[in-house]
C-alpha positions in Angstrom: -1.0 10.7 11.6 -3.0 7.5 12.2 -2.9 5.9 15.6 -3.2 2.4 14.3 -1.1 0.1 12.2 -1.5 -0.1 8.4 -2.8 -3.6 7.6 -3.2 -5.7 4.5 -7.0 -5.1 4.8 -6.4 -1.3 4.7 -4.2 -1.8 1.6 -6.8 -3.9 -0.1 -9.5 -1.4 0.6 -7.4 1.5 -0.6 -6.2 -0.4 -3.7 -9.9 -1.2 -4.5 -11.0 2.4 -4.0 -8.1 4.0 -5.9 -7.5 1.6 -8.7 -10.1 -1.1 -8.7 -9.4 -4.8 -8.7 -8.0 -6.1 -11.9 -9.8 -9.0 -13.5 -8.5 -12.3 -12.3 -7.0 -11.0 -9.0 -8.2 -12.8 -5.9 -7.9 -10.4 -3.0 -8.8 -13.3 -0.6 -5.6 -15.2 -1.6 -2.2 -14.5 0.0 -1.0 -11.5 -2.0 1.6 -10.2 0.4 4.6 -11.3 -1.7 3.1 -11.0 -5.2 4.6 -8.1 -7.1 2.1 -5.2 -7.8 2.6 -5.6 -11.5 1.8 -9.3 -11.1 -1.4 -8.2 -9.5 -2.2 -6.0 -12.4 -1.3 -2.6 -10.9 0.9 -0.4 -12.9 2.8 2.7 -11.7 -0.1 5.1 -12.1 -2.4 3.0 -10.0 0.2 2.7 -7.3 0.8 6.5 -7.3 -3.0 7.0 -6.7 -3.0 4.3 -4.0 0.1 5.8 -2.2 -1.6 9.3 -2.3 -4.6 7.8 -0.6 -2.4 6.1 2.0 -0.6 9.3 2.6 -3.8 11.3 3.2 -5.4 8.6 5.4 -2.4 7.6 7.5 -0.5 10.9 7.5 2.8 9.4 6.1 4.9 10.5 3.2 5.9 8.0 0.5 8.6 9.5 -1.6 9.6 8.4 -5.1 12.8 6.6 -4.0 10.7 4.5 -1.6 8.3 3.6 -4.4 11.1 2.1 -6.5 11.8 -0.5 -3.8 8.2 -1.0 -2.8 7.2 -3.7 -5.3 5.0 -6.0 -3.2 2.2 -5.4 -0.6 4.5 -6.7 2.1 7.2 -4.0 1.4 4.6 -1.3 1.2 3.1 -2.4 4.5 6.5 -2.4 6.1 7.3 1.1 4.7 4.1 2.7 6.0 4.3 0.9 9.4 7.9 1.9 9.9 6.9 5.5 9.4 4.0 5.2 11.8 6.3 3.7 14.4 8.9 6.4 13.9 6.2 9.0 14.4 5.1 7.4 17.7 2.0 5.5 16.5 1.4 2.1 18.1 
């Protein structure tokens, strides 16, 4: 379990490493509320990304959670809620 919060910079880094950055996506822009499919990430890319998040941060992202996690903001909230529940800062 990670001892630090999961940030947008962590998500960007993991997305880039797991699935690349789709052409035309500006990671320097405010992407928090842009749907993942609007950013060019389909379900397979998100599965790979979530697997990397699970390994690095020691959380579990189940299939039901993935259906409601459609933006970076909702994914950040999901991961950080789990980290807080587990006692991380």
